[in-house]
C-alpha positions as CSV (number, residue, x, y, z in Angstrom):
1,M,-49.9,-13.1,-7.7
2,R,-46.2,-12.4,-7.0
3,A,-44.1,-10.0,-9.0
4,R,-41.2,-11.4,-10.9
5,K,-37.9,-9.7,-11.9
6,T,-38.3,-10.4,-15.6
7,T,-37.1,-7.1,-17.1
8,A,-34.5,-6.4,-14.4
9,R,-33.1,-9.8,-14.6
10,R,-33.0,-9.7,-18.5
11,K,-31.3,-6.4,-18.5
12,A,-28.7,-7.6,-15.9
13,R,-28.0,-10.6,-18.1
14,Q,-27.7,-8.5,-21.3
15,R,-25.3,-6.2,-19.4
16,L,-23.3,-9.2,-18.3
17,F,-23.1,-10.7,-21.8
18,R,-22.2,-7.4,-23.4
19,E,-19.2,-7.2,-21.0
20,V,-18.0,-10.8,-21.7
21,K,-18.6,-10.6,-25.4
22,G,-15.8,-12.2,-27.3
23,N,-14.8,-14.8,-24.7
24,F,-14.1,-18.3,-25.8
25,G,-16.7,-21.0,-25.7
26,K,-19.1,-21.2,-22.7
27,R,-17.4,-18.1,-21.1
28,G,-19.4,-15.8,-23.3
29,K,-22.6,-17.9,-23.4
30,L,-23.5,-19.2,-20.0
31,V,-24.5,-16.9,-17.1
32,K,-22.5,-18.6,-14.4
33,M,-19.3,-18.9,-16.3
34,A,-19.7,-15.4,-17.7
35,T,-20.0,-14.0,-14.2
36,E,-16.9,-16.0,-13.0
37,T,-15.0,-14.7,-16.1
38,L,-16.0,-11.2,-15.4
39,F,-14.9,-11.3,-11.8
40,R,-11.6,-12.7,-12.8
41,A,-11.2,-10.1,-15.5
42,R,-11.9,-7.3,-13.2
43,A,-9.6,-8.6,-10.5
44,F,-6.8,-8.9,-13.1
45,A,-7.5,-5.4,-14.4
46,F,-7.3,-4.0,-10.9
47,R,-4.0,-5.7,-10.3
48,D,-2.4,-4.9,-13.6
49,R,-3.3,-1.2,-13.4
50,R,-0.7,-1.2,-10.6
51,T,1.7,-3.5,-12.3
52,K,1.7,-1.2,-15.4
53,K,3.2,1.6,-13.4
54,R,6.1,-0.6,-12.3
55,N,6.7,-1.9,-15.8
56,Y,6.9,1.6,-17.2
57,R,9.3,2.7,-14.6
58,A,11.5,-0.3,-15.3
59,L,11.4,0.5,-19.0
60,W,12.5,4.1,-18.3
61,I,15.4,2.9,-16.2
62,I,16.5,0.5,-18.9
63,R,16.4,3.2,-21.5
64,L,18.4,5.5,-19.2
65,T,20.9,2.9,-18.4
66,A,21.6,2.3,-22.2
67,A,21.8,6.0,-22.9
68,C,24.3,6.6,-20.0
69,R,26.5,3.6,-20.9
70,A,26.7,5.0,-24.5
71,R,28.1,8.1,-23.0
72,G,30.5,6.3,-20.7
73,M,28.6,6.6,-17.4
74,R,26.7,4.3,-15.2
75,Y,23.0,4.9,-14.4
76,S,23.5,5.2,-10.6
77,Q,26.3,7.7,-11.1
78,F,24.1,9.7,-13.5
79,I,21.1,9.8,-11.1
80,N,23.4,10.6,-8.1
81,G,25.1,13.4,-10.1
82,L,21.7,14.9,-11.0
83,L,20.5,14.7,-7.5
84,K,23.6,16.6,-6.3
85,A,23.0,19.1,-9.1
86,K,19.4,19.6,-7.8
87,V,17.9,18.6,-11.2
88,E,14.4,17.4,-10.4
89,L,13.5,15.6,-13.6
90,N,11.7,12.3,-13.3
91,R,12.8,9.1,-15.1
92,K,10.1,9.3,-17.7
93,S,11.1,12.8,-18.9
94,L,14.8,11.8,-18.8
95,S,14.2,8.8,-21.0
96,E,12.2,11.0,-23.4
97,L,15.1,13.4,-23.5
98,A,17.6,10.6,-24.2
99,I,15.5,9.4,-27.1
100,F,14.1,12.6,-28.7
101,S,16.8,15.2,-27.9
102,P,20.1,13.6,-27.3
103,H,22.0,16.9,-27.2
104,V,20.1,18.0,-24.2
105,F,20.7,14.6,-22.6
106,D,24.5,15.0,-23.3
107,E,24.4,18.3,-21.3
108,L,22.7,16.5,-18.4
109,V,25.4,13.9,-18.5
110,T,28.1,16.4,-18.4
111,L,26.3,18.3,-15.6
112,A,26.1,15.0,-13.6
113,Q,29.7,14.2,-14.1
114,A,30.8,17.6,-13.1
115,N,28.8,17.3,-9.8
116,L,30.2,14.0,-9.1
117,K,33.8,15.2,-9.5
118,A,33.1,18.3,-7.4
119,A,31.6,16.2,-4.6
120,A,34.6,13.8,-4.5
């Protein structure tokens, strides 16, 4: 008599259905559709883990642009002035400073302006 994969196959199916739980219609009920759904979900998750980084950087740049314009300066000038002043803060921390401690951000803007004028 041949051995069959009853428990292993059942466990694999249970694992699959646990992962696709909550999907609409057949996607959460039938094995074939559930596996296809899971493959697509994992592919999108892989892709979007990289896209998320781009989106956050764009958000920080938008925030910095708004904060710089409120202080009469362009974003590109601000970043260029900070580079010349050798300030090595990334865009995330700069945007956090612009939101939560604007007085420190004001000092950074004046520093960037001073370095732009000195270089010109």
